[in-house]
N, C-alpha and C positions, 0 to 999 in steps of 0.2 A: 586229338579224337580218341575217346576211350576205346578199350577192347570191345565193350559191350555194343558200341556204335558200329563197329566193323564186323560184328559177328554174324554170319549168315543166319544163325538160328533166330536172333532177334531181329533181322532185317525181315525175314519171312513171317515172323508173329506179327510185327507192325503192319506190313502190308496186307497180310490176310484179314486181320482185324479191321483195318481200313475198308478193305473191299466187302467184308460183312457189313460193316456199319452202312455202306452206300446202299447194297441190296435191301438191307431192312428199311432204309428211308424210303427207296423206290416201292418197297412193299406197303409202306405205310400211305403213301400216296395213292397207290391203286386201291387199298381200302377205303381211303376217305372218298375217293371217286364213286367206288361201288356203293358206299353208304349213300352218297349223295343220289346217285341213280335210284338205288331203292327206295330212298325217301320220296322221290318223285314218283316213283311207280305206286308207292303207298298213297301218295295223295291223289292219284287217278282212281285207285280202288275206292277211296273215300268219296270222290265225287260221283261214281256210280252208285254208292250207298245212298248218297244225297238224292239222286234221281229216283232210286226204288223208294225211298221214303216220301218223295213228293208224289208219286204216282199213287201212294195210298191216302195221302194227307190232302191234296188239293180237291176242293169241292166248290158249291156255290150256296150262297145264303138265298133268303127269300127273294130279293132283289135281284137275284142273279150275278152278284159280284163274287170274285173269286175269294176264297178263304181257306184257311188251313185248319184241318181237323187234329185234334190232339192224338196223335198215334204214338204207341211205344217207339218206333223206329226213329221218328223225329224228335221225341224227347231225348233218346239216347244220342243223336247227333250233336243236340245243342249242348249236351253235357261233356262230350268228348272232343268236340271241335270247337274251340273258343273262337276261332277267325272264321266260323261258318258265314257264308252269305250266298244268296241266290236271289233270282229274278224269275217270277212266273208270268207268262203273258198269254192272253187267249187270243183268237183270231180277230177279235173286234177291237183290240187294242186295250183290253182292261188288264190290270197287272197288279201284282203285289211284290213286295220286296221285304227281304230280311238281311239283317247284317249290313256291314260297311261295303257297299257295292262300290266298286271302282267306277270312277266317273265315266272313263271311256267306254265302259260296257253299259252304262246306265242310259247313254244316248242313241243306242243302236236301234231301238224301236222296231219296226216291222220289216226292217231290211232283210232279216233271214227267215222269214216265214215261209219262203219256198224251200228251205234247205232243212234236210231231215236230222242231221247233227253235224258237228264240227268242232275244232279248236280254234281259239283266237289267242294271238300273243305268245307263241310257243317260244320262250326265251329260257331255256334250261339253265339254271345257275345264276340268272340275273333277277334277284328278288325286287329290284326297284320297278320292274315292269312285270305286273302280275299277268297269268294266264287264266282263260276261261274256257269253259266247256259247255256247249249248248246242245240240246237234244229235244226232238218232238216227243211228247209223252201223251199216252192215253190214259185219261184219269176220270174220275166220277164227274167233273166238270166238263168233260169233252177233252179234245185235242188241244194242247197247249204247248207252248215252247218254254223249256226251262233252261236257266243259265246259272252255272255255279262256278266256284272255284276257291274252294277252302284252303286257299294258299298256292296250291299249283307247285310249291316247293316247300320243303321242310326247313324250318327256322334253323338259322345257322348255328344257333347255340346247340341245337340238338345233335348236329353233325358233329360239332367239336367236342360235345360231350362224349359222343359215340366213339369219336377218334381217340380221345383222351382214355376211354375204357380199353380200346383194343391196343393201346400203347402200353399201358399197365399189365394188362392180363395176359397178352400174347407176344408183343414185340420186345419188351424189355427182358422178360425171362428168356425168350429165346435167343436174344443177343447175350445175355450172361452166360446162357449155357454154351454157345458157340465160342465165345471168348476164352472160357474155361477149358473147353476142348481143344482149342487151338494152343493155348499156353502148355497143356499137357502133351498134346500129340506132336507139336511141332519139334521139340528138342529130340524126342526119340526118333522120330523119321529122320531128321537131320544127322544125327549121331550115327544111325543105321547106314545112310546114305555115304556118310564120309569115311566109313570103316576101312574102305581101301586106300583112300587118301592118306588116312592116318598111317597105315603100315608104311605107305611109300615115304612120308615124311621121317618116320622112325628109321627106317633104311637109309635114308639121306644123312641123318645125323651121325650114322656110322661110317660114312665114306671118309677115307683118309689118303693122303698123298701116297703111302705106301700100299693102298688098297685099291688097284686098278681092275678095270673090267667089270665094276659093279654097276648095275642098271637098276632102276626104280621099278617095282612091280606094276604092272597095269590092271591086273585081275581086281575086279569089283570097284575100280575107279570109276567114279560118276562120269558119263559122257562128256558133260560140261567141263570137267577137269582134266579129261584126258589129252587133249591137245597139249597143256602145259607140261604133264607128266612126260609125255613123248618128246617135246622140246627139249626138256631137262636130260633125257636119256640120249638125245642126239648131241647135246652139248658135252655131256660125259665122254661119248664116243669120239667127238672131235678132240677133246683135251687128251684121251688116251693116244690118240693117233699122234699129236702133236709131242706128247711126251717120249713116245716111242721115238719119233725123228730126232729128238734132241738127245736121247740116249745113244742113237745111231751116230749122229753127228759127232758127240763127244767121244765115243770109241773110235771113230775114224780118225778124228784130230789127234787124238793120243797116239794112235798108230803112226800117222804121218810125221808127228813130231819125234817120235821115238826112233824112227828109221835114220834121219838126217843127223840126230843127235849121236847116235851110235856110230855112224860113219865117220862124224867129226871125232869122237873120242878116240877112234881107231887110227885115224890119220895123225892125231896130235901125240899118240903114243909111238907111232912109227915114224914121226919126224918128217912129216910130208911137207912138201913145199908151201910157201906161204900163198901162192896162186890157188891152188887147191883148197887151202883152208879158207881163203876168202870166198870161194864159190860156195863152200858149204854154208858158210855163215850168211851170205846172201840168200840163199835157198830158205834158211831157217827164217830170216827176216822177212822174206817175201810172204811166207806161210803165216807168220804172226801178223803182218799187214792185212792179209786177207781175212783171218780170223777177226781182227778189230774192226775191219769194214763191216762184217756180217753183224757183229754185236751193235755197231753204230746204227744199223737199219732198224734193231728191234727198239730203239730209243724213240722217244716222241719226236715227230717230225718237226725240224726247225721250220721257220717261216720261208716260204719259197719266194723267189723274187724272179725277175725276167733274165733269162740266161740266152746268149746268142750262140747257137749251134755251130755256125759257120767260124765263129772267133774260136770256140773250143776245139773244132776240128783242125783249124789253121795251127794252133798252138801245140797239139798232141803230135800232128805230122812233123812240125818243127823239132819237138823235143826228142821223138823217137827215131827221127830220120838217121842219125848216126849209128843207132843200134841196128836198123834195118839195112843199111848199106853195108855194114860190118858183116851181116849175115848173108849177104849176097843179094839183097833185094834193091829195087827202087821205089821210092815212095811218091804218090801223087794225091793232090787235093782237087776234086772237081765240085765247084760250088755253083749251081744253078741259080741261086740267089745271093744278092750281097749279105743279107742277114735273114736269119730264121729264129725267132724267138718262141721260147717255151717257159713256162713258169716251173722252176724246179730249184735243186741244190746244185750248185755249179761244181763243187768239189766231188760230189757222188757221180755226176755225169762225167766230168774228167776221168775219175776212176773207171767207169764202165767203159769208155772209149779206149783208154789205155790198155784195159785188159783184152779188148778185141784186137787191137793192133800187135800187142804181145802174142796173143794167140796165133794171127796170122804169121808172125815171125817164127814161130816155133813149129807150125804144120803146114807152112806154104812150100814146102820142097826146096827152099833156099834158092828160089829162081824166080824171075818175073817181076811184077809190080804188085805192091800193096796199095790199093786205091781206096781213098777216103771220099765219098760222094754225098753231097748235101742236096736234096730235092726239095722243090717249092711246095709239095705236098705233105712235107712234115715228116720225111723219112730220111734217115742217115744209113748209109752202106759202108761196110768195111769188107773189102774182097781180096782175095788172092788169086794166084794161078797155080795153086798146087793140086793135089789129086782129090780134093774135096773130102766130105765125111761120108763114110759108108752109111747106106740107108738104114741098116738095123741098128746103128748107133744114134741116130738123130734125136730121139726122144730122149736118151739118156745122158747126152752130152752136158745138159743143164743140171744134172743131179750133183750135189756136194761130192767131191773126193772121186768122182768117175773120171777115168781117163781112157781115151781112145785105145792107147797103147799101154798096158800095164808097166812097162819098163821105163816110161816117161819120168822125167825128173819134175815135172811140175806137181802142184799140190791138188789139182781137180777142182779149184774153188773159183777160177776166174770167171767161166761162163755162168756158173750158179749165182755169182756176185752180180753179174750184169743184169740176169733176170730179175732178181729181187729189187735192183735200182729202178728197173723199167716199170715194175708192178708198183713201187713207191710213187712212180710219176705218172700213173695211170696210162702207161704205154705198154708196149710189148716187145720182144725180140723174136725173129723167126730166121729160118735158115733156108737159103735157096742156092741153087747150082748156077754158076756163072755160064754164059752161052759157050766160051772157048775152053772150060774147064775151071775147077777150083771151087771154093766155098764163099758165098756172100752172106754175111750177118746183117739184117736189116733191122734197124731201131725205128719203130713207128710212134710218133707223138700225136695222138688225135687233135690236141689244142693248139698245135703250132701255128703260128703266122709270120708270113713272109713280110718284110720290110725293104 
């Protein structure tokens, strides 16, 4: 599709010209109707002229028969009305005719002698059925009834000729003037209306990755385009916020990596034991794994498959049981159903559940039981019997690199990673207090189904 076809200017020109053409067409129809009506009214006036001429021209001869005297008015009618016809009849039934009297009116006879005047066959716009006007006249021959109908309608060719003249003299020049005015005025109006949008487009061209905080101007933007500009500004705001989060994340990641690397370097230089070195390397490896997990979440989602949460919980409980027991805990699995299926990424869900159990081992006070509970309503709990999470920390524990205790050895990414995994699966994580003390992290899967 060409640029001109998509141009608002030419779209308006085409539609305005089309609307003008429709309006002018309707105007022509109205004018033709008015011409037709005016022609009918003119025929009525000519019928009155016939009656006036007959009033002067009707007389009687020596035998008492009705005759027509040669009057100027009657002679003028015969010249100007080629379709002139009339019937004159007295009270004794004697009559005279002139012109092509329609047969349906020639047979009326004395049926209308008692009527002063009237119209017959009023069929406006139907030339196939002529009209007639009759009237009682007082003439030199006495009272007579006269009937005439010099057409009752204007011939169609007269109306067509008048319409053609109107079209040539009025409609076409008006259409040409309006089309030219539209072609000249529409581009100017559109250009002025789009001035604010053009400025916004120019500013958008200058937006760069290194130039943040820029917003498109909304002054003088047409109301119809304002929602688009505001939506672009909102998108720019979200991009700035995302960029700022990424920058903070990178800075925090660099800081978290620098600290264990510095410690590791110091211990290597001081000849620390192998066990301490292994612990530091494990900390670095765990931080790197967390960072890689977060990077994987930013990649396009793999095809989800049916995953059994009960099987995952059973496997994680078995894998981490030695670590929990070594830290002073017992670990228990309580499954309210045999199987609980969700559609998701099995490895990501295993990683989320592993992080929750490791978090319980680190913060559970090294006592009591770490419980994994699977419920038929599509929820999975990981609970401990420690001191719980302070209320003022509950919103921030899911932020990256946040620690409840600043001196903790963890990277502060575990709970953040769990929240992101749950968001990717359309679920959520929430924190609750255990009735006998301790923290309970609840994973909720709205699409889970028990089997």
